[in-house]
Backbone as CSV, one residue per row, in Angstrom:
resi,resn,N_x,N_y,N_z,CA_x,CA_y,CA_z,C_x,C_y,C_z
1,MET,15.074,-0.419,6.126,15.791,-1.583,6.557,14.868,-2.784,6.458
2,VAL,15.401,-3.903,6.050,14.657,-5.151,5.950,15.167,-6.070,7.037
3,ARG,14.258,-6.678,7.771,14.668,-7.598,8.834,14.196,-9.005,8.510
4,ASN,15.012,-9.950,8.867,14.667,-11.352,8.766,14.853,-11.912,10.168
5,HIS,14.520,-13.180,10.372,14.657,-13.758,11.701,16.085,-13.659,12.212
6,ARG,17.072,-13.839,11.338,18.463,-13.824,11.761,19.317,-12.810,11.014
7,VAL,18.786,-12.203,9.996,19.598,-11.347,9.138,19.047,-9.931,9.139
8,ARG,19.922,-8.958,9.209,19.546,-7.551,9.091,20.403,-6.937,8.006
9,PHE,19.787,-6.303,7.068,20.556,-5.631,6.045,19.792,-4.434,5.512
10,ARG,20.527,-3.528,4.915,19.929,-2.348,4.309,20.053,-2.490,2.793
11,PRO,18.922,-2.449,2.085,19.015,-2.551,0.620,19.828,-1.390,0.056
12,ARG,20.595,-1.648,-0.972,21.403,-0.602,-1.604,20.792,-0.155,-2.918
13,ILE,19.519,-0.381,-3.072,18.838,0.047,-4.288,17.796,1.085,-3.931
14,THR,17.435,1.891,-4.883,16.391,2.876,-4.673,15.054,2.219,-4.976
15,PRO,14.130,2.237,-4.035,12.829,1.610,-4.299,12.135,2.281,-5.472
16,ARG,11.453,1.484,-6.274,10.692,2.008,-7.401,9.257,2.210,-6.975
17,PRO,8.538,3.075,-7.676,7.105,3.206,-7.379,6.414,1.851,-7.537
18,LEU,5.396,1.626,-6.753,4.711,0.334,-6.732,4.194,-0.082,-8.098
19,ASP,3.803,0.876,-8.929,3.223,0.485,-10.215,4.251,-0.112,-11.173
20,GLU,5.537,-0.102,-10.816,6.564,-0.714,-11.638,7.003,-2.074,-11.101
21,GLU,6.510,-2.470,-9.956,6.948,-3.714,-9.341,6.232,-4.913,-9.945
22,ARG,6.907,-6.057,-9.924,6.317,-7.294,-10.418,5.998,-8.258,-9.285
23,SER,6.681,-8.113,-8.172,6.385,-8.947,-7.013,6.604,-8.112,-5.763
24,TRP,5.934,-8.511,-4.710,6.061,-7.814,-3.441,6.031,-8.865,-2.367
25,PHE,6.970,-8.799,-1.450,7.071,-9.799,-0.396,6.650,-9.171,0.908
26,GLY,5.627,-9.738,1.526,5.153,-9.233,2.802,5.406,-10.233,3.901
27,ARG,6.133,-9.809,4.920,6.373,-10.677,6.072,5.277,-10.386,7.070
28,ARG,4.090,-10.890,6.793,2.915,-10.598,7.599,2.806,-11.632,8.723
29,ALA,2.837,-11.180,9.935,2.689,-12.097,11.070,1.273,-12.646,11.085
30,ARG,1.101,-13.819,11.644,-0.192,-14.499,11.611,-1.329,-13.652,12.163
31,ALA,-1.188,-13.153,13.368,-2.305,-12.458,14.007,-2.195,-10.948,13.903
32,THR,-1.015,-10.436,13.616,-0.854,-8.990,13.521,-0.444,-8.604,12.114
33,ALA,-0.945,-9.336,11.177,-0.561,-9.123,9.785,-0.927,-7.732,9.321
34,GLY,-0.372,-7.362,8.170,-0.683,-6.067,7.587,-2.176,-5.869,7.508
35,ALA,-2.594,-4.676,7.771,-4.022,-4.369,7.758,-4.597,-4.616,6.373
36,ALA,-5.895,-4.854,6.344,-6.587,-5.068,5.078,-6.372,-3.882,4.141
37,GLU,-6.276,-2.692,4.703,-6.077,-1.498,3.883,-4.733,-1.542,3.153
38,THR,-3.696,-2.035,3.835,-2.383,-2.158,3.202,-2.437,-3.144,2.057
39,PHE,-3.084,-4.273,2.266,-3.243,-5.279,1.224,-3.955,-4.666,0.023
40,ASP,-5.006,-3.897,0.284,-5.766,-3.256,-0.798,-4.896,-2.292,-1.597
41,ILE,-4.033,-1.540,-0.916,-3.154,-0.589,-1.601,-2.191,-1.321,-2.529
42,VAL,-1.562,-2.378,-2.009,-0.579,-3.123,-2.807,-1.249,-3.778,-4.009
43,THR,-2.390,-4.414,-3.807,-3.042,-5.148,-4.891,-3.809,-4.262,-5.858
44,SER,-3.990,-2.994,-5.524,-4.714,-2.106,-6.445,-3.773,-1.298,-7.336
45,ALA,-2.481,-1.561,-7.260,-1.526,-0.859,-8.125,-1.886,-1.129,-9.585
46,PRO,-1.594,-0.182,-10.488,-1.942,-0.358,-11.906,-1.460,-1.695,-12.488
47,THR,-0.271,-2.115,-12.135,0.202,-3.443,-12.537,0.412,-4.224,-11.254
48,ALA,-0.680,-4.722,-10.693,-0.657,-5.378,-9.377,0.410,-6.463,-9.332
49,PRO,1.309,-6.372,-8.354,2.386,-7.357,-8.246,1.896,-8.665,-7.618
50,ASP,2.681,-9.727,-7.813,2.436,-10.954,-7.060,2.754,-10.625,-5.608
51,LEU,1.941,-11.080,-4.696,2.154,-10.813,-3.281,2.489,-12.125,-2.588
52,TRP,3.702,-12.248,-2.078,4.165,-13.435,-1.372,4.049,-13.182,0.122
53,GLN,3.530,-14.164,0.879,3.379,-14.028,2.326,4.049,-15.202,3.028
54,VAL,4.764,-14.918,4.119,5.338,-15.988,4.930,4.223,-16.650,5.737
55,HIS,3.253,-15.864,6.214,2.132,-16.393,6.996,0.809,-15.907,6.431
56,ARG,-0.199,-16.786,6.451,-1.563,-16.363,6.130,-2.005,-15.409,7.234
57,SER,-2.653,-14.338,6.853,-3.170,-13.390,7.830,-4.463,-13.945,8.406
58,LEU,-4.485,-14.161,9.723,-5.657,-14.739,10.375,-6.624,-13.679,10.874
59,ASP,-6.203,-12.402,10.837,-7.094,-11.355,11.334,-7.852,-10.642,10.216
60,THR,-7.763,-11.178,8.993,-8.526,-10.630,7.876,-9.255,-11.768,7.175
61,ASP,-10.065,-11.426,6.193,-10.792,-12.448,5.451,-9.943,-12.987,4.293
62,ALA,-10.473,-13.988,3.602,-9.739,-14.624,2.507,-9.418,-13.638,1.388
63,ALA,-10.253,-12.637,1.203,-10.023,-11.644,0.146,-8.795,-10.782,0.429
64,HIS,-8.305,-10.791,1.665,-7.142,-9.984,2.035,-5.914,-10.829,2.328
65,ASN,-5.846,-11.986,1.695,-4.661,-12.828,1.662,-4.388,-13.117,0.191
66,THR,-3.138,-13.384,-0.135,-2.791,-13.684,-1.512,-3.223,-15.100,-1.869
67,GLU,-2.942,-15.528,-3.083,-3.307,-16.884,-3.497,-2.533,-17.919,-2.677
68,ASP,-3.145,-19.075,-2.443,-2.561,-20.100,-1.569,-1.146,-20.518,-1.960
69,ASP,-0.847,-20.603,-3.249,0.491,-21.023,-3.682,1.591,-20.073,-3.224
70,LEU,1.237,-18.833,-2.892,2.243,-17.834,-2.513,2.319,-17.612,-1.009
71,ILE,1.610,-18.427,-0.224,1.645,-18.318,1.240,2.397,-19.525,1.794
72,ALA,3.489,-19.278,2.520,4.322,-20.372,3.017,3.679,-21.117,4.186
73,ASN,3.064,-20.407,5.120,2.471,-21.034,6.302,0.985,-20.712,6.348
74,GLN,0.172,-21.758,6.288,-1.266,-21.594,6.165,-2.013,-21.536,7.489
75,GLY,-1.477,-22.188,8.525,-2.264,-22.376,9.734,-1.866,-21.530,10.914
76,GLU,-2.498,-21.836,12.037,-2.220,-21.149,13.297,-0.993,-21.767,13.952
77,ALA,-0.656,-21.294,15.132,0.597,-21.633,15.816,0.969,-23.112,15.738
78,GLU,0.093,-24.010,16.158,0.453,-25.424,16.159,0.515,-26.009,14.754
79,ALA,-0.181,-25.402,13.795,-0.155,-25.887,12.415,0.941,-25.199,11.601
80,ASP,1.595,-24.217,12.169,2.656,-23.487,11.488,3.914,-24.347,11.505
81,GLU,4.343,-24.765,10.338,5.496,-25.659,10.244,6.780,-24.926,9.880
82,ALA,6.804,-23.617,10.055,7.996,-22.792,9.810,8.523,-22.919,8.385
83,HIS,7.616,-22.914,7.420,8.038,-22.921,6.019,8.599,-21.553,5.657
84,TRP,9.322,-21.492,4.570,10.052,-20.293,4.187,9.695,-19.888,2.762
85,VAL,10.081,-18.669,2.417,10.071,-18.197,1.037,11.512,-17.831,0.724
86,ARG,12.078,-18.456,-0.310,13.474,-18.233,-0.663,13.557,-17.359,-1.917
87,ALA,14.468,-16.420,-1.896,14.741,-15.583,-3.066,16.160,-15.865,-3.540
88,VAL,16.303,-16.198,-4.802,17.614,-16.414,-5.403,17.751,-15.407,-6.534
89,VAL,18.838,-14.616,-6.474,19.073,-13.569,-7.461,20.387,-13.863,-8.168
90,ASP,20.368,-13.814,-9.506,21.626,-14.035,-10.221,22.187,-12.722,-10.751
91,ALA,23.346,-12.786,-11.348,24.056,-11.587,-11.793,23.323,-10.822,-12.895
92,THR,22.413,-11.482,-13.612,21.674,-10.813,-14.689,20.433,-10.089,-14.175
93,GLY,20.149,-10.221,-12.870,18.960,-9.588,-12.301,17.746,-10.486,-12.297
94,LEU,17.925,-11.754,-12.614,16.830,-12.714,-12.565,16.588,-13.088,-11.101
95,VAL,15.351,-12.997,-10.658,14.984,-13.285,-9.273,13.996,-14.443,-9.276
96,GLU,14.305,-15.497,-8.524,13.381,-16.613,-8.397,12.917,-16.698,-6.944
97,LEU,11.608,-16.635,-6.724,11.027,-16.818,-5.396,10.415,-18.205,-5.339
98,THR,10.669,-18.929,-4.241,10.167,-20.288,-4.068,9.505,-20.424,-2.713
99,ASN,8.336,-21.045,-2.684,7.602,-21.321,-1.460,8.077,-22.672,-0.926
100,GLY,8.646,-22.697,0.276,9.163,-23.930,0.861,8.091,-24.941,1.229
101,ARG,6.860,-24.503,1.391,5.778,-25.419,1.756,5.384,-26.313,0.584
102,ASN,5.279,-25.738,-0.599,4.750,-26.498,-1.725,5.673,-26.533,-2.943
103,GLY,6.827,-25.880,-2.866,7.769,-25.885,-3.984,7.377,-24.961,-5.127
104,HIS,6.278,-24.231,-4.992,5.838,-23.322,-6.050,6.868,-22.216,-6.230
105,ALA,7.258,-21.948,-7.472,8.269,-20.931,-7.756,7.818,-20.053,-8.917
106,ARG,8.237,-18.808,-8.861,8.025,-17.861,-9.960,9.312,-17.086,-10.150
107,THR,9.571,-16.745,-11.399,10.797,-16.026,-11.752,10.427,-14.635,-12.259
108,TYR,11.209,-13.649,-11.849,10.996,-12.258,-12.229,12.317,-11.695,-12.753
109,GLN,12.216,-10.772,-13.687,13.409,-10.104,-14.227,13.439,-8.682,-13.696
110,ALA,14.550,-8.314,-13.057,14.704,-6.943,-12.582,14.787,-6.027,-13.794
111,ARG,14.283,-4.822,-13.637,14.311,-3.883,-14.767,15.526,-2.996,-14.702
């Protein structure tokens, strides 16, 4: 099950092995973000996916956060401006992810 702040839904697709993925979205909370080990597993896949984060992980080092363009919220509580990551999917399987903080977007094609 995937949870969002206001939305709950169950994906109706079968997850693919990580080595086939092109992007991975992590809803990592600021202070309780995914452990460094989890980050290492995702980024060490044979075809390492782009890793999008809603929050920069403050409990790990810079090496365990994705590139700045893919992190929506960079700071701590008072600096957190509630930026978002939007996913738009069309009927052909084209997926566009956009960072609300900086407008950075990348497009992926579902296989």
